[in-house]
N, C-alpha and C positions, 0 to 999 in steps of 0.2 A: 469676649475672646481676644479682641485686639488689645484690650487693657492688659490682660495676662501676658500676652506676647511681648508687649512693650516693657512690662515689668520684668520679665525674664531677661530680655536684652539688657536692661539697665543693671540688673544684678550681675550678669556675666561681665559686663564692661567694668563695673565697680570692682569685682573680684580680680579682673585682669590688671586694673590699675593698682590695686592693693598689692598684688603679687610682684608687680614691677617695682613699686616703691620699696617693698621689703627686700627685693633682690639687690637693689642699688643703694640701700640705706647707709652702708658703711662709707662708700666714697662721697655720698652727699653730706653726711655728717662731718666727715673729715674736711671736706671743702669749706663747710660752714665754720668749723673750728679754725682753719687756716686763715679765713677772712677776718675773723674777730681777733686772732692772736698774731696779726701781721707784725713781725719784729724787724728792726733794722740791724745792720752790722755795727758793731762797736767801733767808733772812730775817736781818735784823740780829740779832746775838746777842752774848753776853758773851765767847765764845771760839770759836776754830777749832781743831779737833783733827784732826791728820793721822794716818791709819792706816798701819801698816807695810805694806810690799810695794808701795806705789804708785810709788816711785822718782821719776823725773823728772816724769811726768805729774801726780803728786799734789802735789809741792812747787811746781810751776808754778801749779796751781789755788789752793793756799793763799796764795801770794804775791799773786796777782791779787785774791783775796777780801779780803786785808788792805789792799791798795792802794785797793780800792773802798770801804773803810770798813765792811766787814761786821762786824768785831769788833776790839777793841783789843789782844787778845793771841792768841798761837798756842801750843797745847799739843802737846808732843812726848813720846815715850816711847822708851826704849831697847829695841830688838828683840834677841832672842836671837842670839848670834853664830852664823853658819853654820859647819858643820864645816870645820876647817882654818884658820879665821880666827885663832884664838889662836896657832897654830903659826907663821903668817906674822908676827905681831907678835914672837913669841919670836926669830925668825930675823932680825929687824931690818927687815922690809919696811915701807915707809911706805904703809899702806892706811887708809882711813876706814871706820868702821862706819856704819850707816844714820843714826844720830843725828848724828854728826859731819858727814856729807854734807848732811843736811837743814838743820842749823844754818848751815853755811857757805854753802850756796846761797841760803837765805832772806836772809841778811845781804847777800850779793852782789846780790840782787834788790831791795834797798832796805828790808828789814824791820829796824828797830832791834833790837839784841841784847836790850835790856831788855824787848822785847815778846814774846820767846820764852821760854816756861816749860817746863822739863823736869820732868815728873812722876816721882816716885820709883817704882822697880820695873822689872822686865824682863818683856817680853811675848813669847810665842811663838805666840799665836793671837789672833783677834779677840775671843774670849770674855775672855781675860785683859786685853786692852786696855780692854774695857768695865768690867772689875772695877777696874782702875787708875784710870780716869776717875771711877768711882763713888766711890772713896775720896777722890779729889781734891775732888769735889763736896761730899762730907760735911764735909771740912775747910775748904771755902770756900763757905759758904752764900749768898754773893752771886752765885754762878754759877747762873743760872736758865735759861740757854739756850745751846746749843752747836751749831755747824755741824760735822759730821763728814765729812771728805773721804776717799774711798777709791776703789778700782777699781770701775768700773761693775758688773761681775758680782757683787760682794759687797754691794751696797747693801741689798737686801731683808733679807738675813740680819743685816747690821750693825744695821739699824733695830730688828729684833726683839731682838737681844742687848742693845743699848743701853737699850731700853725696859724690859727685865727687870732690868738691873743698876742703872740710875740712879734716884735719888729721884723720886717722882711729880711734884715741882714743877719738874723740869728738862726743858725742851723740847728735843727732838733733831731736827735737820734733816740728812739724809744726802744728799750730792751727789757726783757723779763729776767727773772732770776734763774740761774742754773739749778737752784734748790727747789724750784717750783715743779711739782710732779705732774702738773696738768699739761697735756699735749693735744695737738689737733686730732690725733687718732685714738684718744682714750677718754675725752671729756664726758661722754655720755655713759660711761661705765661706772662712774662714781657719783653718788648723790650730791656730794658737796661741789664737785667740779661741774656737774650738770646745772646746778643752781647758779653758779658763778657765770658760766658761759651764756646761759639762757637770759639772765639779767642784763649782761653786757650786749647781747644781740639785740634785745628790745631797746636798750638805750641808743644803740647805733641807728636803728630804724627810726626811733623818735627824732634823733638829730637830723636825719635826712629829711623827714617831713617838716621839721622846724625851719629848714632853709626854704622850702617851697611854700609853706603855709605860715601865717603869723601866729606861731605857737610860742608862748613865752617859755624860755629855758633858764635854768639856774646855773 
């Protein structure tokens, strides 16, 4: 009898907690989205850096920022080729890598080719992009501020990685694209957005534990 009574109490409490979570799910999810997609105000800077993986939405934002006079130069870096890309080239297919695409589109949108700087190195992660930008900053001491453009879900993690990698005198402002449809209050309503934010949330948690525990990070 006692067992059944305890079981009943447990079921009632579980149901109550479930109802409470369901009732406040929207503000909780919105708060989580705001935490991951923490964006800075655009500030006039020495350069604009486009992160990989942004594709059309990123290059559009960079072009608009340049046109608005946010910075005099745009920094790009070569991303690692996806599997099969080299084989396409070997077979004679006319395909562009991300660097070629970004460079072409930026010039077609009115950015002078001389304003586009390709930093040496190949990046396959945001961490490596931060390291490449850090080396560029060390070789170009006049660079004291940079606007970093990326996908909205990666903004918080990007800010932390850039802050760790760059010299202390370089100010970083991370911004997303206006063409990015994902927001803090809609990310769980779309399968693609849900996957993006969930992945970035886990990466942020991983990075937090990597600071406390000796976890190797790339």
